[in-house]
N, C-alpha and C positions, 0 to 999 in steps of 0.2 A: 277901769274901763272893761267891759265884757261884751261878748257877742254871743247871742243867743239865737236858736232856730226853733220857730215853733210849727207844729203840724197843721193840718187842714182847720182853719177857723170856721169856714161855711156860716159866717154871719152870727156866730155864737159869741157876742161881744162881752156879755157879762162873765163867762167863763174865761175870756181873755184878759179881763181886767184883774180877776182873783189871781190868775196865774202869773201875770206881771207884778202883782202886789207882793206874791209868794217869794219872788227873787229880787224884790227891791228894785225893778226895773227903773232906770233913770234915762229918758230920752236925752238929757243933756250930755251924758257922757257913753252911755252904752248904745250897742248896736242891735237892730233885730232883723231876723231873716225868717221868711215863710216858704213853706212848700207849696204854696198855691192853693186855690180854692178858698180865697179868703171869704167869698160869698158862695150862696146856693143853698137852698133848703132851710136855712137858719133862720131865727127870729129877728136879728138886728143888722142886716146887711148895711143900712145907712150909717148907724152908729161905728160899724166896723171900718167902712171906707172913710168916713170922717176921721177916724183915729189914724189911719194910714196917711191921709192928706196932711194933717196937722204935723206929722213927724216924718214927712218923706225924705228927709235929708239924713234920716237914722234908721230907715227901713228899707230893706229890699224884699220885695215879694215876687217869685216867678210866678207865670201864668199857669193855671190848671183850666182843666176842661170847663169847669162851671163858670169861670171868669171869661172864658172865650164864649161861652154859650151866651152868657149876659150880653157881650160885645155883638155877637151875631143877632139876637133878639132887638138890640138898639138899631142896628142898621137897617133890617127889615122894617121895624117901626118907622124909622126915618125916611124910608121910601116911599112910604103910602102918603098920597096926597090928601085923601078925604079924612076929615076928622072923624066920622063915623067909622070908618075902617080902621082907622088908628085905635080907637076905643075897643072895637070888636077884637082886634089883635091882642090887646092887653088883656080882654076877658078870656080869650082862649088859652093864655098862657098858664101853666099848671101853677105857677106861685105869683104873687102879685109884687114879686121883687123889683122888677123894671118899673112899675107904676110908682112903687114907693121912692125910688131913686129920682125918677123924673119929677116927682111931686116937689122935691127939694130945691131950693134956690141954687144950690152948687152942684145939681145932679149931673148936668153935663160935665162938669169939672172932674167928677168923680169916675166918670166914664172915660173921660180922656186920659185920666191918671192909669186906668187899667190898661188902655190901649199903648201906654208907653212903658209899661212893666215889660221886664226882660222875660225871656223863655227858659234861661238858665243862668247859674250864677257860680262863678269860679273864683275861689280864693288861691291864687297860686302861693302865696307865702305859707299857707296852711295846707295846701294841697287838697282843698274841700271843693267838692263838685255838688250842686242842688240843683235837681228838676222836680216836676211835679210827680212823674211816673216812674222815673228811673233811667236807666242807660240802655238803649238798645244794644243788643249782642252783636250786631253788626258794624257797631260805632265804638272809636275811641272817645274819650271826653273831648278831645280836639274836634272831632266830627259833630259831636252834640252841640258845642258851643259856636261853631261855625254856622251850622244849618239853623240853629236857632237864632242867631243874629240874622240870618237871611230873612226868616220869617218876620222878625220885629221890623225890619227895614220895609216889608211890604204891608205890615200892619199900619205903618206910620206914613204911607204913600197913597196917591190916587188910587191904587189897586186894592185898597182896604175892602171895599164892598164886593169886589170880585173874589177876593178870599173868603170873606164871611159867608157869601152864598154857596161856597164849594167846600169848604174846609171839612166839615163832618162826613167824610165818605169813608166806607170800609174798602174801597177798591185799592188804596195804595198801603199794601202790608208788608212790601219787601224793599230795602234800599239798594241792593246791588243793580236791578235793571235801571232805575232811575240814575244811579251814579254813571253807569256805562252810557247810557243815553247822553247824559250832560257831556261827558267827554267826547263822545263821538259827535255831537251836535256842535260844540264849539270847534273841534278839530276841521269839520267840513266847512265851517262859516270862515275859519282862518284862511283856509285854503281858497276860498272863494275870493274874499274881501277883508285882508287884515285891517283896514280902516274901520270898516262897519263892526267888527267885532269890538274893536278898542272903545269906540264910542258906546256900543251897546252895554259894556260892563263898566264904564266909568262910574263913579260916584258923582251923584247930581243932587246938591242941596241935603245932603246926607242920606238919600236915598238910592239904594242900589237897585239899579232898574234892569234887571235880568229879564223881566216881563216883556221889555222892548223886544227882546230877541226871540223869545219862545214862550209866548203865555201858557200854552196847554203844559208843557214840561215844568215851566216854573210852579205851576198848580200843583203837579204831581210831587214835586220836592217840597212844597209847603205842606201839603196834606200828609205825606209821610211823616215829616218833622213832628207835626202836631200830634199825629198818632202816636208816634214814639214817646214824645216828651211828655204827653198829658193824658193818653188813654190806655197805654199798654199794661198789661198784667202777666198773661201767658203767652208764650210762643210755640210755634209748632217746631218740630225737629228740624225744619229746613231754615228756621230762624224768622220765618214770616210771623207777623203780629196776629193775635186771635183776639177778637172783640167780644165773644159771647160768653166765655167762661169767667165768672167772678167769684167763683168758689174760694173756699180756703184751699191753700195747696194740698193738704191731705186728704180733702175731700173730692178731688179731681179725680175722675175715672177714665178720663181720656189719656191713654198712654202715649200719644203723640204730643201731648201738650205738657210744658214745664214752666215753671216761673221764669220771667226773662233772666232773673240773677243766678240760676241753676246752669245756665250754659257757660261753658268755658269762653272768657273773652280774653285773648292774648294781649289785648291792647289796654286793658286795665291793670294798673300796676297795684300790688297791695299796699303801696304807701298812700294810695290815693282813698280819701274818705268819700264815700257817695252817700247822700241823703236824700230820701224821697217821702213823699206823702201818698196820697190817692187810694191806697190799697187798705181800707178800713178792716177787711177781713183777716189781715195779719195781726190784728190786735197789738200793734207796736212790737211784735217779736222780729228782733234784727236779724236778717238772713245770714250775716256773718259779723266779724269784728269790724270790717271795713265797709260794711253797707248796713246803713239805720234806717229803720221803718218809723216814721214818725205819725202817721195818721192812726189816731186811736178812737176813731168814731164819735167824737163829741156830739155831733148833730144826729147821730143814732143812739143817743142816749149813753155814750161811752164815756169818754174823758177827753180832754184836751191836754196835750203834752208838749214839752219844750225841753230843749237840752242847752248847755253851755258848750259851745263848740271846741272849747279847751278841755272839757271833760265830758266827751260826747256819749259815754255810756251811763252816766248819770242823769236821769230823768226827774223832772218835776211835772206834776200832773193835778189837774182838778176834775172831779167829775161833774158830768153834765148836770146843770140846774135849771134849764129851760122847760 
């Protein structure tokens, strides 16, 4: 029995099949993890999602920005009442990915599958953490998991639409102001009415309803979390996230910017293995022995790469063939 982790698939299903055949992957005994962006831009999103659905008990896929973008488009499409408006919405999308999925008999099941994927993955026994974009230098792994779970609960709640309509915002770049406001707000509410705060943060039907306490603050928290876990590449010297620069690190000319993993993070232990995707421009060059970059740009005619997490620095790859 082995556990593998594959980089961003992006709907490149043929390459995924070849890669899994190369390692003799057996879904009856092996496990597969992904770094997110299982769909987006690639030729076979339906085949990819059906594979994940068939093997959902043996696969864990963290959410990437393209996965969330698909969910957002699905929400905006579903909110339209007029059929002509719905068709125009699909026509205006840059790809026909959503249309392909909705055309399938189990299309809604595919979308619900994505809606219930986690934001992060943590294997405490092996000390391995996976997220799509990496780890914010303002966070520990515990911070990332906690805030990721918070987003997951909102995604699965009645607040799903509100989050989808607001999540892709550049305004939330720093965590410290949000953290401080959360602490101050809860403290103020507790002083006013301890019973109210207790009910506001109770778990109800598996959904953490902090939105009932402070919707705007909750959105800020979720937006930063999504930005940090799915969009991050470079950070400024004050640790705020940058969303404009997508260069290779060596090509970056802005002296105020550095890759997120270059900042000293005292909360990250060297014994912890961190795996991420998202940044194809790194071409799979690992930032350090304890940080592994797995997106090798298959959708951009690069390659699809995979590791056995018990031998994390040994790679298996197949070149793009789409």
